[in-house]
C-alpha positions as CSV (number, residue, x, y, z in Angstrom):
1,M,-23.6,57.3,39.9
2,A,-25.1,54.4,37.6
3,G,-23.6,50.5,38.0
4,L,-23.1,48.1,35.8
5,F,-26.1,45.9,34.6
6,I,-25.1,42.2,33.3
7,T,-27.2,39.5,32.0
8,L,-26.0,35.9,31.0
9,E,-28.8,33.9,28.8
10,G,-28.9,31.4,27.0
11,G,-30.4,27.7,27.1
12,E,-31.3,24.6,29.0
13,G,-28.1,23.3,30.3
14,A,-26.0,25.5,29.3
15,G,-24.2,26.6,33.1
16,K,-26.2,30.1,32.9
17,S,-26.5,30.3,37.1
18,T,-23.5,28.7,38.0
19,Q,-21.6,31.2,35.8
20,A,-23.2,33.9,37.5
21,G,-22.9,32.8,40.9
22,L,-18.8,32.7,40.1
23,L,-18.6,35.6,38.3
24,A,-20.8,37.5,41.3
25,D,-17.8,36.3,43.6
26,H,-14.5,37.0,41.3
27,L,-16.3,40.5,41.1
28,R,-16.8,40.7,45.3
29,A,-13.2,39.6,45.4
30,C,-12.2,42.5,43.5
31,G,-13.5,44.8,45.6
32,H,-16.7,45.7,43.7
33,D,-20.5,45.7,45.0
34,V,-22.6,43.3,43.4
35,D,-27.0,41.8,43.1
36,L,-27.0,38.7,41.7
37,T,-30.8,37.8,40.8
38,R,-32.1,36.1,38.7
39,E,-35.7,36.4,36.5
40,P,-38.5,35.3,36.6
41,G,-38.0,36.5,40.6
42,G,-35.9,38.7,42.5
43,T,-38.5,39.9,44.8
44,P,-41.1,38.3,46.7
45,G,-44.1,38.7,44.2
46,A,-41.9,38.0,41.2
47,E,-40.4,34.8,43.2
48,A,-44.5,34.1,43.7
49,L,-45.2,34.8,39.4
50,R,-41.8,32.4,39.2
51,D,-43.6,29.7,40.7
52,F,-47.1,29.7,38.7
53,L,-45.0,30.3,35.3
54,L,-42.3,27.3,36.1
55,F,-44.6,25.0,38.4
56,G,-48.1,26.3,38.6
57,G,-49.4,23.6,35.5
58,H,-51.4,25.8,34.0
59,D,-52.5,27.2,30.3
60,L,-52.3,30.6,29.5
61,S,-52.7,32.4,26.4
62,A,-49.6,32.9,24.5
63,R,-50.1,37.0,25.2
64,A,-50.9,36.3,28.8
65,E,-47.9,34.4,29.4
66,V,-46.1,37.4,28.3
67,L,-47.7,39.3,30.0
68,A,-46.8,37.5,33.5
69,H,-43.7,37.6,32.6
70,F,-43.4,41.4,32.0
71,A,-45.5,41.8,35.2
72,A,-42.7,39.9,37.2
73,R,-40.1,41.6,35.7
74,T,-42.0,45.1,36.5
75,D,-41.4,44.8,39.9
76,H,-37.9,42.7,39.7
77,V,-36.4,46.1,37.7
78,E,-38.3,48.2,40.4
79,R,-37.6,47.3,43.1
80,S,-34.4,45.5,43.4
81,I,-32.5,45.9,39.9
82,Q,-32.9,50.0,39.0
83,P,-32.4,51.1,42.8
84,A,-29.0,48.8,43.0
85,L,-27.9,50.8,39.5
86,A,-28.4,53.7,41.2
87,Q,-26.6,53.7,44.3
88,G,-23.5,52.3,41.6
89,R,-23.5,48.4,42.0
90,I,-23.3,45.9,39.8
91,V,-25.7,43.6,38.9
92,I,-25.8,40.2,37.2
93,C,-29.2,38.7,36.9
94,D,-29.3,35.0,35.5
95,R,-31.9,35.8,32.5
96,F,-34.0,39.3,31.3
97,S,-36.0,39.9,28.6
98,D,-34.0,38.1,25.8
99,S,-35.4,35.0,27.5
100,T,-39.0,36.0,27.3
101,E,-38.1,36.9,23.1
102,A,-36.5,33.4,23.0
103,Y,-38.8,31.0,25.0
104,Q,-42.3,32.7,24.2
105,G,-41.6,34.2,21.2
106,Y,-39.5,31.8,19.6
107,G,-40.2,28.8,21.8
108,Q,-43.5,29.2,21.8
109,G,-44.5,31.5,19.7
110,H,-42.2,30.1,16.7
111,G,-41.6,33.5,15.8
112,D,-45.0,34.9,15.3
113,P,-44.1,38.5,14.5
114,V,-47.0,40.1,15.9
115,L,-45.9,38.1,19.5
116,L,-42.7,39.3,18.3
117,D,-43.7,42.7,18.2
118,M,-45.0,42.9,21.5
119,I,-42.6,41.6,23.6
120,A,-40.3,44.6,21.8
121,R,-42.8,47.8,22.6
122,L,-43.0,45.9,26.4
123,R,-39.1,45.9,26.7
124,A,-39.2,49.6,25.3
125,L,-41.1,50.3,27.9
126,M,-38.2,48.8,30.5
127,P,-36.5,51.5,32.7
128,V,-33.1,49.9,32.5
129,R,-31.5,47.9,29.7
130,P,-28.2,45.4,30.1
131,D,-25.0,46.9,29.6
132,L,-23.9,43.4,28.7
133,T,-25.2,40.2,28.0
134,L,-23.3,37.0,27.8
135,V,-25.3,34.3,25.6
136,L,-24.3,31.3,26.2
137,H,-24.3,28.9,24.2
138,V,-23.8,24.5,24.0
139,P,-24.2,22.1,21.0
140,P,-27.6,20.5,21.5
141,D,-26.3,16.8,22.9
142,V,-24.3,18.6,25.6
143,A,-27.1,20.8,26.8
144,H,-29.1,17.2,27.1
145,A,-26.4,15.8,28.6
146,R,-26.4,18.2,31.4
147,L,-30.0,18.0,32.0
148,R,-29.8,14.7,32.5
149,Q,-27.3,14.7,35.3
150,R,-29.7,17.4,36.6
151,G,-31.7,14.8,37.3
152,N,-36.2,15.5,36.8
153,A,-36.9,15.6,40.5
154,R,-37.9,19.4,40.0
155,A,-37.9,19.7,36.1
156,D,-39.3,23.1,35.7
157,R,-42.0,23.2,32.5
158,Y,-39.2,24.8,29.7
159,E,-37.1,21.7,30.8
160,A,-39.6,19.7,30.2
161,E,-40.3,21.2,26.3
162,D,-39.2,18.8,23.6
163,I,-36.3,19.2,21.0
164,G,-37.8,21.3,18.5
165,F,-39.2,24.0,21.0
166,H,-35.2,24.3,22.4
167,A,-34.2,24.3,18.9
168,R,-36.3,26.9,18.5
169,V,-35.2,29.1,21.9
170,A,-31.9,28.8,20.5
171,A,-32.7,29.7,16.8
172,G,-33.8,33.0,19.4
173,F,-31.2,33.5,20.8
174,D,-29.1,33.6,18.1
175,A,-31.2,36.1,16.1
176,I,-30.7,38.3,19.3
177,A,-27.2,38.1,19.7
178,R,-26.6,39.3,15.8
179,R,-29.2,42.0,16.4
180,D,-27.6,43.2,19.0
181,D,-24.2,42.8,18.7
182,A,-22.6,46.2,20.6
183,R,-24.2,44.2,23.9
184,C,-24.7,40.7,23.1
185,H,-21.1,38.4,23.3
186,R,-21.4,35.3,22.7
187,I,-19.5,32.8,25.0
188,D,-19.0,29.1,23.8
189,A,-20.5,27.1,26.9
190,S,-19.5,23.5,26.0
191,G,-16.1,23.9,27.8
192,D,-15.1,22.7,31.7
193,T,-16.9,25.5,34.3
194,D,-13.6,27.3,34.7
195,S,-12.3,27.8,30.9
196,V,-16.0,29.2,30.2
197,Q,-15.6,32.1,33.7
198,Q,-12.1,32.7,32.1
199,A,-14.2,33.9,28.9
200,I,-16.8,35.8,30.6
201,R,-14.0,37.8,32.6
202,A,-12.3,38.1,29.3
203,A,-15.8,39.6,27.9
204,L,-16.5,41.7,30.8
205,A,-13.2,43.4,31.1
206,P,-14.1,46.7,28.5
207,R,-16.8,47.1,30.5
208,L,-15.4,47.1,34.0
209,A,-12.4,49.6,32.2
210,G,-15.0,51.8,31.4
211,L,-16.9,51.8,34.6
212,R,-13.7,52.6,36.4
213,A,-13.3,55.5,34.1
214,D,-16.6,56.7,34.9
215,G,-16.5,56.3,38.6
């Protein structure tokens, strides 16, 4: 029995991790079997790659960095996401391949069509695709305020990028959401935590109804 694969996407300060956790708790309280995971990461090998990519202080070429993200993703999908979906579970993932397109393709690559084509080809090799992607967006001033509240004790290399980088990432997510509007649902994440969570649940409701009907 196929499960349901939900991803949360968006730039820094959008509140993805908080909202993913709240959604997982809500669905479990409703009786669903839920796996909550993240990218890069989700398996021991992928978590090691996460630490390298976010905190390793490396200087990989653009293509090498894309390949490293997809290496982590492949292990995550094969060892965790795909088996959970095959068991009929709901998988909630904080970031997936859209983040690679937005961060590496648009943010670091400035929309280089060759790099974007490479990402698209690698994405097509993945054996799973999100059923629903919730793209959380916030105005730049809200995002910056939230990042300041976190502090810089362990800011990763993407959080530390300049405002131009983050503007390109935001534009990348906008382009993805417009291109794939059947899968992507934009959520205004500038409000309080509860109101954002309610908007997420409303967007998910039709997919849950479909999951029950299929079951």
